C-alpha positions in Angstrom: 3.3 24.7 2.9 4.8 21.3 3.3 3.6 17.9 2.4 4.7 15.1 4.5 4.8 11.6 3.9 3.7 9.8 6.9 6.0 6.5 5.9 9.2 5.2 5.1 8.0 3.4 2.6 11.1 3.2 -0.6 8.1 2.4 -2.8 6.4 5.9 -2.1 9.0 7.6 -1.0 10.9 6.7 -5.1 6.9 7.2 -6.8 7.2 11.2 -5.0 10.8 11.8 -5.9 10.2 10.8 -9.8 7.0 12.3 -9.6 8.7 15.5 -8.9 6.4 16.1 -5.7 8.8 18.2 -3.1 8.2 16.3 0.5 9.6 15.2 4.1 9.2 11.5 4.9 8.9 10.8 8.8 7.6 7.7 10.0 4.4 7.5 11.5 5.6 5.6 14.8 1.7 3.9 14.1 1.5 -0.1 15.9 0.3 -1.3 12.8 -0.6 -4.9 14.0 -2.4 -3.6 16.7 -4.5 -1.1 14.9 -5.2 -4.2 11.8 -6.1 -6.2 14.5 -8.4 -3.9 16.7 -10.1 -2.6 13.1 -10.8 -6.0 12.1 -12.4 -6.7 15.1 -14.9 -3.8 13.7 -15.7 -5.0 10.8 -14.0 -3.8 8.7 -13.3 -5.1 4.8 -9.8 -4.8 3.2 -10.6 -1.6 1.7 -12.2 0.3 4.3 -9.2 -1.4 6.7 -6.7 0.5 4.4 -8.1 3.7 4.3 -8.0 3.7 8.5 -4.6 2.5 8.1 -4.2 5.7 6.4 -6.1 7.8 8.1 -4.5 6.8 11.9 -0.5 7.3 10.1 -1.8 11.1 8.7 -3.5 12.0 11.9 -0.9 11.1 14.2 1.9 12.8 12.5 -0.5 16.3 11.9 -1.0 16.0 15.5 2.3 16.7 15.5 3.1 19.5 12.9 -0.5 20.7 12.1 0.6 23.4 9.2 1.7 21.1 6.4 0.0 18.5 5.3 0.5 15.1 6.2 -0.1 11.3 3.9 -1.2 8.6 5.2 -0.6 5.7 2.6 -1.4 1.7 3.3 -2.1 -1.3 0.6 -4.4 -3.9 2.0 -4.9 -7.2 -0.3 -8.1 -9.1 -0.3 -9.4 -12.3 -2.0 -12.6 -12.3 -4.3 -14.4 -14.3 -1.1 -12.9 -11.2 1.4 -10.7 -12.7 3.6 -7.6 -10.4 4.1 -4.0 -11.1 3.0 -1.3 -9.9 5.7 2.2 -10.0 5.2 4.4 -13.3 5.3 6.7 -13.7 8.4 8.9 -17.1 6.7 9.7 -17.8 3.7 7.4 -20.9 4.4 4.4 -19.1 5.1 5.5 -17.1 2.0 5.9 -20.3 -0.6 2.8 -21.8 0.7 1.0 -18.8 0.6 1.6 -18.0 -3.0 0.6 -21.3 -4.5 -2.9 -20.6 -2.6 -2.8 -17.8 -4.7 -1.9 -19.2 -7.7 -4.1 -19.2 -10.6 -6.7 -16.7 -8.7 -8.1 -13.4 -8.6 -7.6 -11.1 -5.5 -8.1 -6.9 -5.2 -5.2 -4.7 -3.8 -7.0 -1.3 -2.0 -4.3 1.5 -1.5 -5.7 4.5 -0.1 -3.8 8.0 0.6 -5.6 10.3 3.4 -4.0 13.5 3.8 -4.3 15.4 7.3 -4.2 19.1 8.0 -4.3 20.3 11.7 -5.1 17.1 12.9 -8.4 15.9 10.8 -8.2 14.2 7.5 -8.7 17.1 4.5 -9.3 14.7 1.5 -8.8 10.7 1.0 -9.0 8.2 -1.7 -9.3 4.8 -2.1 -8.1 2.8 -5.4 -8.6 -0.7 -6.2 -6.1 -3.2 -8.5 -7.7 -6.5 -9.8 -4.8 -9.0 -9.9 -5.0 -12.4 -11.8 -2.2 -14.4 -10.7 -1.1 -17.2 -13.0 -0.8 -20.8 -12.4 2.4 -21.6 -11.3 4.7 -24.6 -10.3 6.2 -25.0 -7.4 9.9 -24.8 -8.3 8.9 -22.1 -10.4 7.8 -20.8 -6.8 11.2 -21.4 -4.9 12.9 -20.0 -7.6 10.8 -16.6 -7.2 11.6 -16.8 -3.6 15.4 -17.5 -3.9 15.2 -14.4 -5.4 13.4 -12.1 -3.6 13.1 -13.0 -0.4 13.6 -11.7 2.2 13.0 -8.2 0.0 9.0 -9.4 -0.1 8.4 -10.6 3.1 7.4 -6.5 3.8 4.9 -6.7 1.2 1.4 -7.8 0.8 0.9 -10.6 -1.2 4.2 -11.4 -2.0 5.9 -9.2 -4.4 6.2 -6.4 -5.9 5.3 -5.5 -8.8 8.2 -3.3 -10.1 10.7 -6.1 -9.9 10.1 -9.8 -10.6 6.8 -10.4 -9.4 5.1 -9.3 -12.5 6.4 -13.3 -13.7 3.6 -14.3 -11.0 0.6 -12.4 -13.0 -1.0 -12.8 -16.5 -3.8 -10.0 -16.4 -3.6 -6.9 -13.7 -6.7 -4.4 -13.6 -5.6 -1.2 -12.7 -3.0 1.7 -11.8 0.3 0.3 -11.3 0.9 3.1 -9.0 -2.3 2.5 -6.8 0.2 -1.1 -6.8 2.8 0.4 -5.6 1.0 1.7 -2.7 -0.4 5.0 -4.0 -3.0 6.5 -5.7 -0.5 9.3 -7.3 -2.5 10.8 -10.2 -5.6 11.6 -7.9 -3.0 12.7 -5.1 -1.2 15.1 -8.0 -4.5 16.0 -8.5 -5.0 17.3 -5.3 -1.5 19.1 -4.2 -2.1 20.9 -7.5 -5.5 22.3 -6.1 -3.8 23.3 -2.6 -0.6 24.7 -4.2 1.6 22.2 -3.1 2.6 21.4 -7.2 2.3 23.8 -9.7 -0.6 23.9 -11.5 
């Protein structure tokens, strides 16, 4: 039985590779922005949005490859008041976002959904609580000098596996989750299905 990752995410592929998981990666070809707008209009919160987007990606590819297990993933970020944060399209937007988030806590949700035969057979959503430290404008500028445009594709404007870790003074949760995949829970399911040895 083959596992297909419905994503070209470098961090997710790296996690699966490092864990020794055999998989193929394919783009899901989903219009994420349109899907997000539609799902938000339905009133989905950050947790439900991550789960729905992961399912959408997995379902789309699973219909094309019904005999395989297809893994869809997505991550969302929400401030404590529930407001969702998106990817920053420009460096200026990223800088303003980091200034706004400095000294506050936000939650990062990572969802994983596996589909088989075009329907979900497993799902898990994990959360990490991210306490961003107070920081100067000078630090934010130097951080973006080092990380932009690489973090333009990262919700919240950081990669925890890189210099982005300097933005935080406390993190509650799994680094795998923060990087976009609840890996330990996924490995348990893959062992149960015989994709990975017990």
